[in-house]
C-alpha positions in Angstrom: 14.5 -21.7 -11.1 15.0 -24.9 -10.0 16.0 -24.1 -6.3 12.3 -22.0 -5.6 10.3 -25.4 -7.4 12.6 -27.1 -4.9 11.6 -25.0 -2.0 7.4 -24.5 -2.8 7.3 -29.0 -3.7 8.1 -29.3 -0.3 6.6 -27.2 1.3 3.5 -28.7 -0.3 4.2 -31.5 1.2 5.2 -30.1 4.4 1.6 -28.1 4.5 -0.2 -31.5 3.0 1.3 -33.1 7.1 -1.0 -30.2 9.0 -3.9 -30.4 6.3 -2.8 -27.2 6.0 -3.1 -24.3 4.1 -0.7 -21.1 2.6 -1.4 -17.6 1.4 0.9 -14.8 -0.1 0.2 -11.1 0.0 3.1 -9.5 -1.9 4.7 -6.3 -3.7 7.8 -6.4 -4.7 7.4 -9.6 -6.0 4.3 -8.9 -8.3 3.3 -12.8 -7.5 6.6 -14.7 -7.8 5.9 -16.1 -4.8 2.0 -17.5 -5.3 3.6 -18.6 -9.3 6.5 -20.6 -7.4 3.5 -22.1 -5.2 1.7 -22.7 -8.2 4.0 -24.4 -10.5 3.5 -27.3 -8.6 1.1 -29.8 -9.5 -1.1 -29.9 -6.8 -0.9 -26.7 -5.5 -5.1 -26.2 -5.0 -4.9 -27.9 -2.3 -2.4 -26.3 0.4 -2.8 -22.9 -2.0 -5.3 -20.6 -0.8 -4.6 -17.8 -2.1 -2.3 -15.1 -3.7 -3.0 -10.9 -2.5 -0.9 -8.9 -5.4 -0.5 -5.3 -3.5 1.3 -3.1 -4.9 -0.1 0.3 -4.1 0.0 1.8 -1.0 -3.8 1.8 -2.1 -4.3 -1.7 -2.3 -2.5 -3.0 0.7 -5.5 -0.9 2.0 -8.4 -1.9 0.3 -7.3 -5.6 0.2 -5.9 -5.9 3.5 -6.8 -4.0 5.1 -3.3 -2.0 6.2 -4.0 0.6 8.5 -3.3 4.1 5.6 -1.5 5.5 8.6 1.1 3.7 8.8 2.6 4.3 5.2 3.0 8.3 6.5 4.1 6.8 9.7 6.6 3.7 8.4 6.5 4.0 4.9 5.7 1.0 3.4 9.1 -1.6 3.5 9.5 -1.9 6.9 7.7 -4.2 9.2 4.0 -2.9 10.4 3.4 -2.9 7.0 4.2 -6.5 5.9 2.6 -7.6 9.8 -0.5 -5.7 9.3 -0.2 -7.8 5.4 -0.1 -10.6 6.9 -2.9 -9.9 8.7 -4.8 -9.2 6.2 -4.3 -12.0 4.2 -4.9 -14.3 6.8 -8.6 -12.7 7.3 -9.6 -13.1 4.1 -8.1 -16.6 2.6 -8.9 -17.9 6.2 -5.6 -20.0 5.8 -3.3 -21.1 8.7 0.2 -19.8 6.8 0.9 -16.6 6.1 3.8 -14.8 4.3 3.8 -10.4 2.8 6.7 -9.2 1.4 7.2 -5.4 0.9 10.8 -4.1 -0.7 12.9 -2.0 -2.5 14.2 -4.0 -5.7 15.0 -1.4 -7.6 17.3 -0.7 -10.1 15.8 3.1 -8.3 13.0 4.4 -5.1 16.2 3.7 -2.9 16.9 6.3 -0.1 19.9 6.4 2.3 17.8 4.7 5.0 15.6 1.6 3.3 18.7 1.2 0.4 18.0 -1.3 -3.2 17.7 -4.5 -2.0 16.1 -3.6 0.8 13.2 -5.8 2.1 10.7 -6.6 5.0 9.2 -10.8 5.1 6.9 -11.7 7.7 4.9 -15.7 7.7 2.1 -15.8 9.9 1.8 -18.8 11.4 -2.5 -19.0 12.8 -1.8 -15.6 15.5 2.2 -16.2 15.7 3.9 -13.7 13.8 8.0 -13.3 12.9 9.2 -11.1 10.9 12.9 -9.6 9.6 14.8 -7.4 7.3 16.8 -8.4 4.0 19.4 -6.5 2.2 19.9 -8.3 -1.3 22.0 -7.3 -3.6 22.0 -7.6 -7.5 19.5 -6.2 -9.6 16.4 -5.5 -9.8 15.6 -10.0 -10.5 18.3 -10.7 -8.4 17.3 -9.5 -5.9 13.1 -10.4 -6.5 14.2 -14.1 -7.7 15.9 -13.9 -4.3 13.0 -12.6 -2.2 10.6 -15.6 -2.8 13.4 -17.9 -2.4 13.8 -16.4 1.3 9.9 -16.2 1.3 9.4 -19.5 0.6 12.5 -20.9 2.7 10.8 -18.9 6.2 7.3 -21.2 5.1 9.5 -23.7 6.0 11.1 -23.4 8.7 7.4 -22.4 10.6 5.7 -25.5 8.9 9.0 -28.1 9.8 8.7 -26.6 13.3 4.0 -27.1 13.7 5.1 -30.6 12.0 8.0 -31.3 15.1 5.5 -29.4 17.6 2.9 -31.7 17.2 4.9 -35.0 17.2 
């Protein structure tokens, strides 16, 4: 918990340097990334909105994720998390966004997407970055590692923007 709080606080410092805002679009973490961010006093200066879209229907309704993606590539996919980022940025007008969708367990996994499989995507203005992770452990551990990876990715991209300005 302490490490995640420190990551969120550092994210806030970097976003304030950039005069930028962040939004989150979460599935398997159930709002955990937004909770970590809003744990930081003053986060209203740089946190815009958090979308918890656990069901596919809500991913479509709240974030404009094309419904056909769920039948073609599945909810735990690069295409879906990238669409979640775009939808969250469009709805919130935030420069930075992160989206996550994964299989936290204990069930729900498949041979191609076992428990611990998580797709993450980050948007910075018009740029998109995504990756798949395979986190070990139980449901809580997978969710915690996902929150940490999401914040670390936001920090990397904020640092890159700061260095581009310098």
